A tleap script that builds the chain and sets N, CA, C and O, in Angstrom:
source leaprc.protein.ff14SB
mol = sequence {
  NMET PHE ASP PRO ARG GLU LYS ILE ALA LEU
  PHE ILE ASP GLY ALA ASN LEU PHE ALA ALA
  SER LYS SER LEU GLY PHE ASP ILE ASP TYR
  CYS LYS LEU LEU GLU ALA PHE ARG ASN ARG
  ALA TYR LEU LEU ARG ALA TYR TYR TYR THR
  ALA ILE ILE GLU ASP LEU GLU PHE SER SER
  ILE ARG PRO LEU ILE ASP TRP LEU ASP TYR
  ASN GLY TYR THR VAL VAL THR LYS PRO ALA
  LYS ALA TYR ARG ARG PRO ARG PRO THR GLN
  ASP GLN GLY LYS HIE GLY HIE ARG THR GLY
  ASN ARG CYS HIE GLY ALA ILE ALA ASN ARG
  ARG SER SER ARG ASP LEU PHE GLY ARG CTRP
}
set mol.1.N position { -31.192 12.509 -53.537 }
set mol.1.CA position { -29.521 12.957 -53.704 }
set mol.1.C position { -27.725 13.553 -53.561 }
set mol.1.O position { -27.309 13.976 -54.640 }
set mol.2.N position { -26.808 13.610 -52.528 }
set mol.2.CA position { -26.792 14.661 -53.104 }
set mol.2.C position { -25.664 15.254 -54.010 }
set mol.2.O position { -24.884 14.586 -54.688 }
set mol.3.N position { -25.706 16.780 -53.899 }
set mol.3.CA position { -24.730 17.309 -54.868 }
set mol.3.C position { -23.257 17.349 -54.582 }
set mol.3.O position { -22.864 18.044 -53.645 }
set mol.4.N position { -22.295 16.567 -55.408 }
set mol.4.CA position { -21.182 16.482 -54.756 }
set mol.4.C position { -20.680 17.557 -54.309 }
set mol.4.O position { -20.108 17.254 -53.262 }
set mol.5.N position { -20.566 18.660 -54.513 }
set mol.5.CA position { -20.124 19.831 -54.010 }
set mol.5.C position { -20.640 20.090 -53.115 }
set mol.5.O position { -20.172 21.049 -52.502 }
set mol.6.N position { -21.753 19.470 -52.591 }
set mol.6.CA position { -22.922 20.289 -51.336 }
set mol.6.C position { -22.089 20.127 -50.067 }
set mol.6.O position { -21.294 19.191 -50.155 }
set mol.7.N position { -22.067 20.644 -49.169 }
set mol.7.CA position { -21.125 20.558 -47.495 }
set mol.7.C position { -22.910 20.287 -46.670 }
set mol.7.O position { -24.013 20.826 -46.761 }
set mol.8.N position { -22.258 19.056 -45.843 }
set mol.8.CA position { -23.183 18.511 -45.076 }
set mol.8.C position { -22.627 18.122 -44.007 }
set mol.8.O position { -21.428 17.850 -44.060 }
set mol.9.N position { -23.531 17.957 -42.434 }
set mol.9.CA position { -22.432 17.813 -41.428 }
set mol.9.C position { -23.616 16.741 -40.774 }
set mol.9.O position { -24.831 16.923 -40.850 }
set mol.10.N position { -22.765 15.299 -39.953 }
set mol.10.CA position { -23.722 14.404 -40.174 }
set mol.10.C position { -23.948 15.019 -38.122 }
set mol.10.O position { -23.160 15.692 -37.458 }
set mol.11.N position { -25.374 14.393 -37.680 }
set mol.11.CA position { -25.738 14.684 -36.302 }
set mol.11.C position { -26.712 13.335 -35.972 }
set mol.11.O position { -27.823 13.103 -36.449 }
set mol.12.N position { -25.900 12.478 -34.948 }
set mol.12.CA position { -26.513 11.125 -34.027 }
set mol.12.C position { -26.456 11.796 -33.197 }
set mol.12.O position { -25.782 12.801 -32.974 }
set mol.13.N position { -27.315 11.176 -32.572 }
set mol.13.CA position { -28.079 11.300 -31.405 }
set mol.13.C position { -28.358 9.614 -31.207 }
set mol.13.O position { -29.194 8.831 -31.656 }
set mol.14.N position { -27.336 9.517 -30.402 }
set mol.14.CA position { -26.334 7.620 -30.378 }
set mol.14.C position { -27.123 7.109 -29.388 }
set mol.14.O position { -26.815 5.948 -29.122 }
set mol.15.N position { -28.506 7.780 -28.401 }
set mol.15.CA position { -28.929 6.669 -27.366 }
set mol.15.C position { -29.967 6.400 -28.504 }
set mol.15.O position { -30.433 5.261 -28.523 }
set mol.16.N position { -30.353 7.188 -29.356 }
set mol.16.CA position { -31.551 6.729 -29.723 }
set mol.16.C position { -31.285 5.762 -30.934 }
set mol.16.O position { -31.930 4.793 -31.337 }
set mol.17.N position { -30.216 6.297 -31.345 }
set mol.17.CA position { -29.732 5.356 -32.954 }
set mol.17.C position { -28.870 3.603 -32.115 }
set mol.17.O position { -28.459 2.747 -32.898 }
set mol.18.N position { -28.787 3.449 -31.078 }
set mol.18.CA position { -28.959 2.543 -30.717 }
set mol.18.C position { -29.585 1.600 -30.768 }
set mol.18.O position { -29.434 0.539 -31.372 }
set mol.19.N position { -31.180 2.392 -29.370 }
set mol.19.CA position { -32.380 1.582 -29.323 }
set mol.19.C position { -32.725 1.826 -30.838 }
set mol.19.O position { -33.654 1.030 -30.975 }
set mol.20.N position { -32.672 2.012 -31.215 }
set mol.20.CA position { -33.329 1.736 -32.440 }
set mol.20.C position { -32.899 0.782 -33.998 }
set mol.20.O position { -33.703 0.317 -34.807 }
set mol.21.N position { -31.271 0.703 -34.047 }
set mol.21.CA position { -30.881 -0.552 -34.523 }
set mol.21.C position { -31.048 -1.390 -33.598 }
set mol.21.O position { -31.619 -2.352 -34.113 }
set mol.22.N position { -30.774 -1.687 -31.887 }
set mol.22.CA position { -31.314 -2.993 -31.103 }
set mol.22.C position { -32.679 -3.402 -31.336 }
set mol.22.O position { -33.121 -4.545 -31.218 }
set mol.23.N position { -33.451 -2.117 -31.760 }
set mol.23.CA position { -34.966 -3.624 -31.924 }
set mol.23.C position { -35.160 -3.644 -33.080 }
set mol.23.O position { -36.279 -3.978 -33.469 }
set mol.24.N position { -34.054 -3.265 -34.101 }
set mol.24.CA position { -34.504 -3.806 -35.477 }
set mol.24.C position { -33.899 -4.794 -35.974 }
set mol.24.O position { -34.158 -5.346 -37.043 }
set mol.25.N position { -32.832 -5.130 -35.000 }
set mol.25.CA position { -32.191 -6.784 -35.103 }
set mol.25.C position { -30.562 -6.589 -35.954 }
set mol.25.O position { -30.070 -7.542 -36.557 }
set mol.26.N position { -29.883 -5.251 -35.882 }
set mol.26.CA position { -28.678 -5.144 -36.883 }
set mol.26.C position { -27.897 -4.524 -35.844 }
set mol.26.O position { -28.313 -4.136 -34.752 }
set mol.27.N position { -26.269 -4.449 -36.466 }
set mol.27.CA position { -25.591 -3.075 -35.311 }
set mol.27.C position { -25.363 -2.312 -36.828 }
set mol.27.O position { -25.798 -2.704 -37.911 }
set mol.28.N position { -24.494 -1.028 -36.536 }
set mol.28.CA position { -24.371 0.537 -37.034 }
set mol.28.C position { -22.947 -0.222 -37.112 }
set mol.28.O position { -22.203 -0.565 -36.194 }
set mol.29.N position { -22.785 -0.399 -38.781 }
set mol.29.CA position { -20.970 0.026 -39.072 }
set mol.29.C position { -20.571 1.586 -38.946 }
set mol.29.O position { -20.500 2.134 -40.045 }
set mol.30.N position { -20.390 2.134 -38.215 }
set mol.30.CA position { -19.942 3.624 -38.075 }
set mol.30.C position { -18.762 3.878 -39.269 }
set mol.30.O position { -18.709 4.916 -39.928 }
set mol.31.N position { -18.231 3.230 -39.357 }
set mol.31.CA position { -17.302 3.339 -40.226 }
set mol.31.C position { -17.581 3.636 -41.832 }
set mol.31.O position { -17.035 4.482 -42.541 }
set mol.32.N position { -18.645 2.634 -42.194 }
set mol.32.CA position { -19.259 2.564 -43.505 }
set mol.32.C position { -20.294 3.747 -43.150 }
set mol.32.O position { -20.640 4.302 -44.193 }
set mol.33.N position { -20.946 4.353 -41.912 }
set mol.33.CA position { -21.844 5.133 -42.327 }
set mol.33.C position { -21.260 6.541 -42.682 }
set mol.33.O position { -21.688 7.376 -43.479 }
set mol.34.N position { -20.258 6.567 -41.937 }
set mol.34.CA position { -19.268 7.366 -42.437 }
set mol.34.C position { -18.895 7.966 -43.824 }
set mol.34.O position { -19.205 9.030 -44.361 }
set mol.35.N position { -18.063 6.835 -44.249 }
set mol.35.CA position { -17.450 7.079 -45.526 }
set mol.35.C position { -18.522 6.721 -46.835 }
set mol.35.O position { -18.324 6.835 -48.045 }
set mol.36.N position { -20.161 6.076 -45.823 }
set mol.36.CA position { -21.142 6.630 -46.864 }
set mol.36.C position { -21.371 8.191 -47.239 }
set mol.36.O position { -21.448 8.774 -48.320 }
set mol.37.N position { -21.428 8.511 -46.243 }
set mol.37.CA position { -21.833 10.252 -46.307 }
set mol.37.C position { -20.610 11.432 -46.749 }
set mol.37.O position { -20.616 12.646 -46.956 }
set mol.38.N position { -19.764 10.536 -46.760 }
set mol.38.CA position { -18.323 10.896 -47.454 }
set mol.38.C position { -18.257 10.780 -49.213 }
set mol.38.O position { -17.476 11.553 -49.768 }
set mol.39.N position { -19.130 9.751 -50.145 }
set mol.39.CA position { -18.933 9.729 -50.864 }
set mol.39.C position { -19.772 10.286 -51.787 }
set mol.39.O position { -19.724 10.255 -53.017 }
set mol.40.N position { -20.797 10.966 -50.799 }
set mol.40.CA position { -22.205 11.359 -51.231 }
set mol.40.C position { -22.231 12.877 -51.366 }
set mol.40.O position { -23.271 13.354 -51.821 }
set mol.41.N position { -21.148 13.784 -51.007 }
set mol.41.CA position { -20.789 14.879 -50.504 }
set mol.41.C position { -19.951 15.622 -49.821 }
set mol.41.O position { -19.142 14.911 -49.224 }
set mol.42.N position { -19.736 17.160 -49.588 }
set mol.42.CA position { -18.284 17.099 -48.355 }
set mol.42.C position { -18.763 16.936 -47.193 }
set mol.42.O position { -19.682 17.717 -46.948 }
set mol.43.N position { -18.504 16.232 -46.386 }
set mol.43.CA position { -19.035 16.271 -45.078 }
set mol.43.C position { -17.584 17.166 -44.176 }
set mol.43.O position { -16.358 17.178 -44.283 }
set mol.44.N position { -18.187 17.551 -43.666 }
set mol.44.CA position { -17.875 19.234 -42.888 }
set mol.44.C position { -17.299 18.353 -41.798 }
set mol.44.O position { -16.089 18.274 -41.586 }
set mol.45.N position { -18.093 17.789 -41.213 }
set mol.45.CA position { -18.338 17.018 -39.094 }
set mol.45.C position { -19.544 16.160 -39.569 }
set mol.45.O position { -20.599 16.361 -40.170 }
set mol.46.N position { -18.888 15.108 -39.013 }
set mol.46.CA position { -19.745 14.304 -38.091 }
set mol.46.C position { -19.642 14.310 -36.005 }
set mol.46.O position { -18.729 14.312 -35.179 }
set mol.47.N position { -21.342 14.311 -35.959 }
set mol.47.CA position { -21.175 14.536 -34.993 }
set mol.47.C position { -21.821 13.330 -34.116 }
set mol.47.O position { -22.962 12.970 -34.403 }
set mol.48.N position { -21.130 12.704 -33.066 }
set mol.48.CA position { -22.164 11.788 -32.122 }
set mol.48.C position { -22.562 12.223 -30.532 }
set mol.48.O position { -21.779 12.021 -29.603 }
set mol.49.N position { -23.281 12.562 -30.436 }
set mol.49.CA position { -24.103 13.031 -28.806 }
set mol.49.C position { -24.353 11.669 -28.289 }
set mol.49.O position { -24.521 10.606 -28.887 }
set mol.50.N position { -24.333 12.033 -26.729 }
set mol.50.CA position { -24.481 11.149 -25.867 }
set mol.50.C position { -24.875 10.899 -24.392 }
set mol.50.O position { -25.903 11.562 -24.531 }
set mol.51.N position { -24.902 10.739 -23.859 }
set mol.51.CA position { -25.098 10.822 -22.183 }
set mol.51.C position { -24.378 9.457 -21.288 }
set mol.51.O position { -24.710 8.272 -21.261 }
set mol.52.N position { -23.474 10.055 -20.724 }
set mol.52.CA position { -22.898 9.212 -20.062 }
set mol.52.C position { -22.636 9.168 -18.281 }
set mol.52.O position { -22.473 10.142 -17.546 }
set mol.53.N position { -22.650 8.311 -18.059 }
set mol.53.CA position { -22.811 7.678 -16.256 }
set mol.53.C position { -21.000 7.955 -15.945 }
set mol.53.O position { -20.061 7.244 -16.305 }
set mol.54.N position { -20.978 9.140 -15.220 }
set mol.54.CA position { -19.697 9.445 -15.039 }
set mol.54.C position { -19.356 8.887 -13.545 }
set mol.54.O position { -18.172 9.063 -13.261 }
set mol.55.N position { -20.205 8.190 -12.422 }
set mol.55.CA position { -19.288 7.270 -11.353 }
set mol.55.C position { -19.163 6.281 -11.770 }
set mol.55.O position { -18.163 5.680 -11.377 }
set mol.56.N position { -19.944 5.667 -12.629 }
set mol.56.CA position { -18.774 4.114 -13.202 }
set mol.56.C position { -17.860 4.259 -13.012 }
set mol.56.O position { -17.448 5.417 -12.939 }
set mol.57.N position { -16.747 2.851 -12.764 }
set mol.57.CA position { -15.371 2.623 -12.697 }
set mol.57.C position { -15.178 2.630 -14.497 }
set mol.57.O position { -14.350 3.192 -15.215 }
set mol.58.N position { -16.340 1.741 -14.804 }
set mol.58.CA position { -16.150 1.532 -16.488 }
set mol.58.C position { -17.503 1.429 -17.086 }
set mol.58.O position { -18.491 0.820 -16.677 }
set mol.59.N position { -17.327 2.180 -18.176 }
set mol.59.CA position { -19.186 1.872 -19.156 }
set mol.59.C position { -18.533 1.383 -20.331 }
set mol.59.O position { -17.387 1.386 -20.781 }
set mol.60.N position { -19.994 0.839 -20.771 }
set mol.60.CA position { -20.154 -0.215 -21.545 }
set mol.60.C position { -19.988 0.657 -22.936 }
set mol.60.O position { -19.851 0.061 -24.004 }
set mol.61.N position { -20.005 1.988 -22.876 }
set mol.61.CA position { -20.238 2.768 -23.772 }
set mol.61.C position { -18.610 3.024 -24.671 }
set mol.61.O position { -18.058 2.792 -25.746 }
set mol.62.N position { -18.398 3.639 -23.388 }
set mol.62.CA position { -16.647 4.012 -23.264 }
set mol.62.C position { -15.556 3.673 -24.530 }
set mol.62.O position { -14.659 4.459 -24.836 }
set mol.63.N position { -15.750 2.574 -25.104 }
set mol.63.CA position { -14.812 1.778 -25.695 }
set mol.63.C position { -15.752 2.474 -27.310 }
set mol.63.O position { -15.039 2.811 -28.256 }
set mol.64.N position { -17.021 2.588 -27.416 }
set mol.64.CA position { -17.607 2.916 -28.111 }
set mol.64.C position { -16.962 4.967 -28.748 }
set mol.64.O position { -16.727 5.590 -29.783 }
set mol.65.N position { -16.970 5.125 -27.537 }
set mol.65.CA position { -16.800 6.854 -27.905 }
set mol.65.C position { -15.535 6.825 -28.744 }
set mol.65.O position { -15.278 7.033 -29.929 }
set mol.66.N position { -14.530 6.327 -27.162 }
set mol.66.CA position { -12.639 6.539 -27.693 }
set mol.66.C position { -12.847 6.016 -29.429 }
set mol.66.O position { -12.952 7.151 -29.893 }
set mol.67.N position { -12.965 5.157 -30.573 }
set mol.67.CA position { -13.313 4.843 -30.947 }
set mol.67.C position { -14.035 5.789 -32.401 }
set mol.67.O position { -13.707 5.956 -33.576 }
set mol.68.N position { -14.845 6.114 -31.765 }
set mol.68.CA position { -15.444 7.348 -32.998 }
set mol.68.C position { -15.291 8.953 -32.654 }
set mol.68.O position { -15.946 9.918 -33.047 }
set mol.69.N position { -13.647 8.802 -31.353 }
set mol.69.CA position { -13.833 10.515 -31.562 }
set mol.69.C position { -11.790 9.742 -31.971 }
set mol.69.O position { -10.777 10.438 -32.037 }
set mol.70.N position { -11.867 8.262 -32.148 }
set mol.70.CA position { -10.265 8.543 -32.740 }
set mol.70.C position { -10.358 8.468 -34.508 }
set mol.70.O position { -9.584 9.082 -35.243 }
set mol.71.N position { -11.401 7.639 -34.952 }
set mol.71.CA position { -11.931 7.894 -35.931 }
set mol.71.C position { -12.422 8.396 -37.078 }
set mol.71.O position { -12.635 7.862 -38.167 }
set mol.72.N position { -12.591 9.640 -36.634 }
set mol.72.CA position { -13.525 10.428 -37.493 }
set mol.72.C position { -14.684 11.609 -36.916 }
set mol.72.O position { -14.971 12.663 -37.483 }
set mol.73.N position { -15.206 11.122 -35.707 }
set mol.73.CA position { -16.020 11.730 -35.183 }
set mol.73.C position { -16.365 12.134 -33.756 }
set mol.73.O position { -16.457 11.469 -32.725 }
set mol.74.N position { -16.555 13.643 -34.056 }
set mol.74.CA position { -17.003 14.544 -32.814 }
set mol.74.C position { -17.511 14.511 -32.028 }
set mol.74.O position { -18.578 15.123 -32.073 }
set mol.75.N position { -17.231 13.944 -31.002 }
set mol.75.CA position { -17.798 13.191 -29.769 }
set mol.75.C position { -18.796 14.211 -29.146 }
set mol.75.O position { -18.787 15.199 -29.880 }
set mol.76.N position { -19.573 14.374 -28.203 }
set mol.76.CA position { -19.921 15.470 -27.499 }
set mol.76.C position { -20.781 14.170 -25.994 }
set mol.76.O position { -21.780 13.483 -25.782 }
set mol.77.N position { -19.403 14.613 -25.342 }
set mol.77.CA position { -20.630 13.750 -24.143 }
set mol.77.C position { -21.312 14.859 -23.287 }
set mol.77.O position { -21.100 16.063 -23.424 }
set mol.78.N position { -22.463 14.089 -22.064 }
set mol.78.CA position { -22.969 14.941 -21.191 }
set mol.78.C position { -23.272 13.686 -20.389 }
set mol.78.O position { -23.653 12.570 -20.741 }
set mol.79.N position { -22.937 14.302 -18.999 }
set mol.79.CA position { -23.311 13.692 -17.782 }
set mol.79.C position { -24.902 12.950 -17.682 }
set mol.79.O position { -25.927 13.526 -18.049 }
set mol.80.N position { -24.862 11.703 -17.167 }
set mol.80.CA position { -26.182 11.557 -17.021 }
set mol.80.C position { -26.839 12.000 -15.913 }
set mol.80.O position { -26.024 12.747 -15.371 }
set mol.81.N position { -28.133 11.975 -15.059 }
set mol.81.CA position { -28.598 12.464 -14.755 }
set mol.81.C position { -29.112 11.465 -14.015 }
set mol.81.O position { -29.067 10.516 -14.798 }
set mol.82.N position { -29.758 10.912 -12.599 }
set mol.82.CA position { -30.201 9.971 -12.043 }
set mol.82.C position { -31.408 10.933 -11.619 }
set mol.82.O position { -31.048 12.097 -11.443 }
set mol.83.N position { -32.803 10.673 -11.414 }
set mol.83.CA position { -33.921 11.748 -10.929 }
set mol.83.C position { -34.714 10.684 -10.530 }
set mol.83.O position { -35.375 9.857 -11.159 }
set mol.84.N position { -34.431 10.957 -8.896 }
set mol.84.CA position { -35.522 9.793 -7.796 }
set mol.84.C position { -36.724 10.382 -8.090 }
set mol.84.O position { -36.849 11.476 -8.639 }
set mol.85.N position { -37.793 9.508 -7.650 }
set mol.85.CA position { -39.175 10.170 -7.840 }
set mol.85.C position { -39.358 10.122 -5.886 }
set mol.85.O position { -38.838 9.273 -5.162 }
set mol.86.N position { -40.379 11.483 -5.355 }
set mol.86.CA position { -40.128 11.344 -3.870 }
set mol.86.C position { -41.386 10.288 -4.030 }
set mol.86.O position { -42.144 10.023 -4.963 }
set mol.87.N position { -41.276 9.909 -2.956 }
set mol.87.CA position { -42.245 8.189 -2.280 }
set mol.87.C position { -44.075 10.055 -1.895 }
set mol.87.O position { -44.201 11.202 -1.467 }
set mol.88.N position { -44.818 8.965 -2.467 }
set mol.88.CA position { -46.005 9.212 -1.929 }
set mol.88.C position { -46.172 9.105 -0.978 }
set mol.88.O position { -45.893 8.159 -0.242 }
set mol.89.N position { -46.897 10.487 -0.668 }
set mol.89.CA position { -47.653 11.039 0.992 }
set mol.89.C position { -48.867 10.168 0.819 }
set mol.89.O position { -49.325 9.558 -0.147 }
set mol.90.N position { -49.253 10.317 2.123 }
set mol.90.CA position { -50.040 8.977 1.977 }
set mol.90.C position { -51.804 9.863 1.913 }
set mol.90.O position { -52.805 9.321 2.381 }
set mol.91.N position { -51.822 10.941 1.395 }
set mol.91.CA position { -53.091 11.531 0.302 }
set mol.91.C position { -52.525 11.326 -0.848 }
set mol.91.O position { -53.086 12.165 -1.552 }
set mol.92.N position { -52.122 11.022 -1.210 }
set mol.92.CA position { -51.032 10.418 -2.832 }
set mol.92.C position { -51.450 9.422 -3.331 }
set mol.92.O position { -50.880 8.513 -2.728 }
set mol.93.N position { -52.522 8.730 -4.549 }
set mol.93.CA position { -51.786 8.148 -5.023 }
set mol.93.C position { -50.599 6.728 -5.550 }
set mol.93.O position { -49.432 7.075 -5.369 }
set mol.94.N position { -50.675 5.902 -5.883 }
set mol.94.CA position { -49.334 5.470 -6.417 }
set mol.94.C position { -48.428 5.872 -7.445 }
set mol.94.O position { -47.265 5.468 -7.415 }
set mol.95.N position { -48.904 6.747 -8.497 }
set mol.95.CA position { -48.122 7.383 -9.344 }
set mol.95.C position { -47.863 8.858 -8.742 }
set mol.95.O position { -47.366 9.464 -9.691 }
set mol.96.N position { -47.965 9.927 -7.421 }
set mol.96.CA position { -47.813 10.429 -6.716 }
set mol.96.C position { -48.709 11.477 -6.969 }
set mol.96.O position { -48.108 12.496 -6.630 }
set mol.97.N position { -50.068 11.839 -7.474 }
set mol.97.CA position { -50.717 12.308 -7.520 }
set mol.97.C position { -51.511 12.811 -6.407 }
set mol.97.O position { -51.918 11.905 -5.678 }
set mol.98.N position { -51.766 13.689 -6.148 }
set mol.98.CA position { -53.259 13.943 -5.022 }
set mol.98.C position { -54.264 13.302 -5.749 }
set mol.98.O position { -54.719 13.632 -6.844 }
set mol.99.N position { -54.669 12.049 -4.813 }
set mol.99.CA position { -56.812 11.939 -4.338 }
set mol.99.C position { -57.066 12.872 -4.205 }
set mol.99.O position { -56.699 14.014 -3.930 }
set mol.100.N position { -58.221 11.925 -4.576 }
set mol.100.CA position { -59.725 12.752 -4.426 }
set mol.100.C position { -60.824 13.485 -5.970 }
set mol.100.O position { -60.920 13.167 -7.156 }
set mol.101.N position { -61.501 14.616 -5.052 }
set mol.101.CA position { -61.798 15.549 -6.473 }
set mol.101.C position { -61.145 16.433 -7.041 }
set mol.101.O position { -61.286 17.563 -6.571 }
set mol.102.N position { -60.191 16.266 -8.256 }
set mol.102.CA position { -59.434 17.535 -8.543 }
set mol.102.C position { -60.088 18.207 -9.375 }
set mol.102.O position { -59.428 19.085 -9.931 }
set mol.103.N position { -61.255 18.111 -9.700 }
set mol.103.CA position { -62.117 18.298 -11.020 }
set mol.103.C position { -62.558 19.523 -10.519 }
set mol.103.O position { -62.830 19.660 -9.326 }
set mol.104.N position { -62.694 20.846 -11.721 }
set mol.104.CA position { -62.249 22.108 -11.606 }
set mol.104.C position { -63.281 22.709 -12.672 }
set mol.104.O position { -63.328 22.145 -13.765 }
set mol.105.N position { -64.162 23.877 -12.425 }
set mol.105.CA position { -64.382 24.499 -13.684 }
set mol.105.C position { -65.763 23.774 -14.124 }
set mol.105.O position { -66.644 23.374 -13.363 }
set mol.106.N position { -65.732 23.692 -15.752 }
set mol.106.CA position { -67.055 23.543 -17.017 }
set mol.106.C position { -66.944 21.879 -16.489 }
set mol.106.O position { -68.134 21.564 -16.520 }
set mol.107.N position { -66.404 20.993 -16.157 }
set mol.107.CA position { -65.952 19.455 -15.752 }
set mol.107.C position { -67.042 18.810 -14.270 }
set mol.107.O position { -67.783 17.848 -14.068 }
set mol.108.N position { -66.650 19.786 -13.654 }
set mol.108.CA position { -66.706 19.629 -12.097 }
set mol.108.C position { -68.365 20.236 -12.332 }
set mol.108.O position { -69.229 19.440 -11.963 }
set mol.109.N position { -68.750 21.252 -12.774 }
set mol.109.CA position { -69.955 21.455 -12.545 }
set mol.109.C position { -70.860 20.932 -13.699 }
set mol.109.O position { -71.839 21.622 -13.983 }
set mol.110.N position { -70.644 19.829 -14.365 }
set mol.110.CA position { -71.476 18.671 -15.184 }
set mol.110.C position { -72.036 19.770 -16.561 }
set mol.110.O position { -73.107 19.781 -17.169 }
set mol.111.N position { -71.065 20.445 -16.674 }
set mol.111.CA position { -71.281 21.113 -18.611 }
set mol.111.C position { -71.004 20.220 -19.333 }
set mol.111.O position { -70.603 19.096 -19.033 }
set mol.112.N position { -71.296 20.884 -20.822 }
set mol.112.CA position { -71.456 19.685 -21.789 }
set mol.112.C position { -70.416 19.900 -22.185 }
set mol.112.O position { -69.890 20.973 -21.887 }
set mol.113.N position { -69.641 18.827 -23.116 }
set mol.113.CA position { -68.661 19.504 -24.521 }
set mol.113.C position { -68.983 20.808 -25.346 }
set mol.113.O position { -68.143 21.640 -25.685 }
set mol.114.N position { -70.165 20.847 -25.580 }
set mol.114.CA position { -70.922 21.829 -26.589 }
set mol.114.C position { -70.189 23.723 -25.558 }
set mol.114.O position { -69.454 24.566 -26.071 }
set mol.115.N position { -70.866 23.751 -23.903 }
set mol.115.CA position { -70.674 24.111 -23.482 }
set mol.115.C position { -69.223 24.867 -23.194 }
set mol.115.O position { -68.852 26.003 -22.901 }
set mol.116.N position { -68.567 23.451 -23.474 }
set mol.116.CA position { -66.815 24.201 -23.066 }
set mol.116.C position { -65.884 24.489 -24.208 }
set mol.116.O position { -64.807 25.065 -24.059 }
set mol.117.N position { -66.445 23.976 -25.582 }
set mol.117.CA position { -65.607 24.914 -26.954 }
set mol.117.C position { -66.670 24.897 -27.615 }
set mol.117.O position { -66.732 23.953 -28.402 }
set mol.118.N position { -67.751 25.745 -27.599 }
set mol.118.CA position { -69.013 26.181 -28.545 }
set mol.118.C position { -69.787 25.390 -28.824 }
set mol.118.O position { -70.027 24.494 -28.015 }
set mol.119.N position { -70.537 25.448 -30.228 }
set mol.119.CA position { -70.935 24.990 -31.431 }
set mol.119.C position { -70.273 25.097 -31.886 }
set mol.119.O position { -69.472 25.982 -32.184 }
set mol.120.N position { -70.543 23.747 -32.138 }
set mol.120.CA position { -69.913 23.367 -33.868 }
set mol.120.C position { -70.699 23.063 -35.153 }
set mol.120.O position { -70.101 22.836 -36.204 }
savepdb mol mol.pdb
quit
């Protein structure tokens, strides 16, 4: 329970909160969430962090971001980056790792775990 004189700030990781609410099968009422924290303590600021894809003409998260910004949240966005995994070369496996014997040191020399970590 919060002390009503206490000052608090709310930090929301938008992607994780969205994924958690969907996996649990309910939607978040951001207005009630903000009001709940305001009723328990002095709410300095509520932050909502999310990544957005800037190349798209319309993003499904844009209406939520605009609504949050208008209704008391400080929205912090960052452009999403797409990473492409390089295609494996002929001497690499399907996950891009080199195939063959990569073992070095104690395991390649067939030493026991007792030799690696000392006596217990």
